[in-house]
Structure formats: structure tokens, C-alpha cells
C-alpha positions, -999 to +999 in steps of 0.1 A: -284+528+392-289+565+386-320+573+406-341+604+400-349+620+433-375+648+437-371+671+467-399+693+479-399+717+508-434+712+522-459+722+526-491+741+523-520+717+518-542+740+497-513+746+473-496+712+473-525+689+466-524+695+429-486+688+427-491+656+447-513+641+420-488+649+393-458+635+412-477+603+422-484+598+385-447+604+377-437+578+403-462+553+389-448+558+354-412+553+367-401+588+356-392+596+392-378+570+417-381+588+450-399+617+464-384+633+495-408+655+514-390+679+537-415+690+564-408+727+569-445+734+576-454+765+596-489+756+609-502+726+629-529+720+603-504+717+574-480+696+596-508+671+603-517+669+566-481+663+555-477+636+582-509+619+571-504+622+533-467+614+528-450+581+537-430+571+567-405+594+583-368+587+573-350+616+590-356+640+619-337+670+630-327+672+666-355+696+675-383+677+657-412+664+677-420+627+682-431+608+651-451+575+649-428+546+640-446+514+647-461+492+675-453+464+699-474+436+712-469+402+729-469+386+694-448+411+676-417+430+686-409+466+676-377+467+655-359+496+638-324+505+626-313+540+635-283+562+628-278+586+657-249+597+678-267+599+711-301+605+728-324+582+709-358+588+724-385+561+722-421+568+735-442+538+745-479+548+744-501+519+757-530+510+735-555+505+764-550+542+775-554+531+812-518+537+822-492+563+817-469+565+786-432+559+790-401+574+775-369+556+769-337+576+765-310+554+748-275+568+749-283+600+768-258+622+786-233+621+757-240+584+750-231+572+785-264+563+801-299+551+793-330+559+813-368+555+816-394+579+828-432+581+829-448+608+807-482+618+795-493+619+758-493+656+761-456+655+767-450+641+732-451+676+718-427+691+744-391+687+753-395+698+789-392+670+814-387+690+846-417+674+863-410+638+852-382+622+873-364+591+861-378+558+873-348+538+860-313+545+848-281+526+841-247+531+827-246+521+790-213+535+777-212+536+739-246+520+736-251+538+702-225+535+675-224+566+653-208+546+625-236+521+618-274+517+617-280+507+653-304+477+657-331+484+682-355+457+694-383+462+720-404+431+728-431+422+753-432+388+772-464+369+777-475+392+805-466+424+786-433+432+804-410+452+780-374+444+773-350+464+752-320+452+731-296+475+712-271+460+688-277+425+704-271+437+740-300+437+765-302+473+778-330+467+803-362+449+813-389+464+835-411+439+854-431+467+870-444+478+836-470+456+820-485+463+786-508+433+779-527+453+752-495+464+734-484+499+726-478+524+699-442+534+694-429+569+686-394+581+681-373+613+680-337+624+684-327+653+706-300+673+723-282+680+691-285+646+675-302+640+642-321+607+638-321+587+606-343+556+603-325+534+579-352+508+576-374+533+558-371+526+520-405+538+508-404+557+474-423+586+492-408+595+525-407+623+550-378+643+563-388+664+593-368+696+599-365+715+631-396+735+637-399+772+636-366+780+619-369+811+597-345+798+570-347+760+574-337+748+539-300+744+548-310+712+567-319+694+534-287+704+517-267+694+548-284+660+548-275+652+512-240+666+513-231+645+543-242+614+523-225+622+491-214+587+484-250+575+485-263+601+462-234+609+438-250+590+408-285+605+413-302+633+394-320+657+418-351+676+410-363+703+435-397+719+431-417+744+451-448+731+469-470+754+449-462+741+414-497+736+401-490+724+365-463+700+354-457+688+318-454+651+325-450+643+288-417+662+287-404+655+322-382+626+310-366+649+283-358+675+310-342+648+332-322+634+302-310+669+293-299+675+329-280+642+330-263+647+295-252+683+301-230+683+332-213+716+325-245+734+338-246+737+375-284+742+378-310+737+350-344+753+354-377+743+339-395+768+317-417+783+345-450+802+343-449+830+368-411+834+370-396+868+362-366+856+342-387+830+323-414+855+316-389+879+301-376+852+277-411+839+270-421+874+258-389+878+238-399+847+219-434+860+212-450+834+235-465+861+258-485+888+240-480+926+246-516+927+259-504+911+291-480+940+297-442+941+294-423+915+313-389+932+317-356+915+324-355+915+362-324+935+375-298+909+383-324+882+377-343+890+409-376+908+417-392+928+390-428+939+383-442+904+379-427+892+412-443+922+429-478+921+413-507+899+421-527+914+392-499+906+367-495+871+380-533+865+378-534+877+342-505+855+333-521+824+349-554+831+332-536+834+298-518+801+303-549+783+315-568+795+285-542+783+260-548+750+242-511+742+240-497+743+275-463+756+265-446+790+263-415+784+241-383+804+247-362+820+219-340+788+218-343+753+232-318+762+260-311+796+275-277+799+291-280+821+321-254+839+343-276+858+368-299+849+396-331+831+389-360+817+409-356+781+417-393+770+414-383+738+396-346+730+391-323+700+386-288+693+397-265+663+395-257+643+426-220+645+421-223+683+425-234+679+461-196+681+468-201+719+464-235+722+481-228+721+519-247+754+524-249+772+557-281+790+568-284+813+538-304+824+508-302+790+490-316+805+457-287+831+456-262+804+465-273+779+438-278+804+410-252+831+416-225+823+442-217+787+433-219+791+395-196+821+397-172+802+420-171+772+398-172+791+365-202+771+353-234+786+338-270+778+347-297+772+321-334+773+313-348+744+294-376+755+270-395+722+263-404+714+299-431+737+313-443+740+349-466+766+365-457+782+398-486+797+417-472+826+436-444+846+452-448+861+486-453+897+473-481+884+450-502+869+478-523+899+486-547+902+457-541+870+438-572+853+426-561+823+447-592+801+449-602+806+413-567+798+400-564+767+422-597+755+409-586+761+373-553+742+377-571+714+396-594+709+367-565+710+342-547+684+363-576+661+364-581+663+326-544+657+320-541+627+343-573+611+331-559+612+295-524+600+305 
């Protein structure tokens, strides 16, 4: 199987809701197989929306807060399979709300001990436990195996007493705790340990990065490169969360071109509001001179469009007013050897062998450093058009609400006709 996996670094609700409708349609049509939502949100409101809107959590960075995973009752045990080196944390939150919550630490202290403590629900957003002493601990050397998906089972007996098994071994049972009404279960990693929940196979799934990192995107590339064997046959798409138009009719052609032309390292869509694409669109006569001159950005970066809310607004208005939603380039494919914005790009899974990026400018790495090192060009594909709402310097002064309303109406018209 050669799955098509879309990766999106999320997410701003106001900007991402339009994209969500396009991608769900692409999933429904079988054009895309999986959508991986990387939660790199910067506000509590956006984080709550991403958590509610997009599937179960598959992966959590070591500093990610607790995420809901399931429930346990006297009739139904809680089961999961987890890849983690140490410090698997499980929060047990009673449904009746009349007693404290509990936190199980499995394989803490460098995978040597397991422990239990009482906590409050407010503690679920914090890593500090200074005021919560352990109420149980025992030596559990090697309880978690880093080489497999560890089987974790928490069950309640007829009185609600919990018992925990890991990889077929009973870790503990706690007669002093009774949960007759069952409990909600939350999980996280911690203390340097990523957590991957291997039983999550939903086509739309969340990957929760460490919060409040200024350049968090390396976490996604690290995840995929460490799992090269699982993804080597895939075609990866990556799009910004503020892509507000997507030519679904030609998305399959774009994917096929990417698969059939492995000599390119990165292939970009033909993007509205992208400095390099705008230069070539105007060279081809697709953008009239009345919109102003769209110069070739120096070295492929920055330029007058990137800096100007007014120019971006005029360009979006022109595109929204066109009957044909395309801006052809001078040729079907533009070979490119400079930097370009990575608003919607594609790469081959086998090229993950080169993509173990550190904390860095991922755009420069993917479009300049790596292509130069590998002596492989990048490309822009003319026949697949997407529209990118804004760059940071364009934010102040952009006709944001009006443009989002226009693209929302376009999306609804397109999807109703699809």
C-alpha cells in the first residue's frame, strides 16, 4: 500500500475551518488516506477546538498535558497499547465527582518503580506534584519495554476496586480505592518520554507537540524519520492551517505527479498568495498588471507581496472574482532552485531518510539546504491550485473577515457541486 498522508501544523480555528471541510471531502473520496493534525496551538481556545474537532490522540510529546483516552467501569476495562520508554502517566477521574482523582505512574524513576498518588482535576494541566505525596509505590524493574507496544489493562472488580496489569503482569491492586461509578481515563508521557498510543488507527488523528515551543515543527519531522520503515512507501502532503481554497478536482493529479517524479525533493502546489508563485503567475499572464508588479523574491524569500496586506487583499479579491479558479504558470512544471514558501508541498516517504531536522527553519531546510546537499531540484506544479490566506507581515491590515467569508462561500459552493 502507498498511503497518502496529509500533515497539518494546527491550528487557528477561524482560519482552519474552511480547510477542514475540503480535507474531509478528500478523505471521503479516497484521495487522502490519513490526516495527521499536529497540535502546535498557541491559545487555550484553539487547543480546545483542535481537541474537540480532530480524532483521537496518537502521539504526545513529553511535555504535553493530559489527553482523554477512554473510560473504565465494573463492566468494561480500560485497555490501550503504548510505546514509551518510561513514565507512563494514567489519570483516573471518578465519574461521580465525590472523590479525588488518582494518578498512576508506570515505569517512573528511569523505568524502575511504579507509584500512585491522589490529585485534583486541576492538577491535570500541571506537572508539579510537590504537594501530592505518594500513597503507594513498588519496585517494577523494566515494567515498560521500549521495543514494543506495551499492553496496559485497568479493570474494576464488582465493588469498583482497580487493578492494573502491564504486559500480562499485575502491577498493583488498591482495595482502599473504590470507583463504583467508573472513571474517565487520561494519559500522558513525561520526564523526557514521548508517548505513542498504538491502538489509535483513525484516519484523522492528533499528534500533540510540546506546548509553548517557539519553533516546534521539528517534532513532527523527528516523529516520521524515527519511523522510516512504516512510512517509506507513503506520499506526504503538508499544508498550512490557513489554506482556504483547494482544487479537489486536480489533487489526485498533483499526488500522481509527485509519486512519478522522484528526482524532485519537494513539489509545491501553485499557490495564491505566495511570492514565488505570484512571480511566475504574472510571467504567464495569469495576473494582470493592474494588480501591481509581483517581482521575483530575492533568493525566493520575502518580497513586496509577503510584506503587504493591501497587495494580498487585492490578489485574493482577484482570485475570488475569477470564474476559473486557476492561475496557470508559464509551463506545467517550474523547476526551482531557490527558497520557496511551503504552504502546500509534497514529498516522498522514502526521502524521510534525509529529513531528521533539528530545531531550525524547516522551510529553508526543505527548499534550500537539503536540495543543495542532495543535488535535487524542487518544483512548482501548475495544474493544482490552492489559496493561502496570509503571512505574518500581512496580518495587520488584511481584510480578514471579508476574505474568510468569501472563501467560505466558495468552499460551500464547490463541495455542494462535488
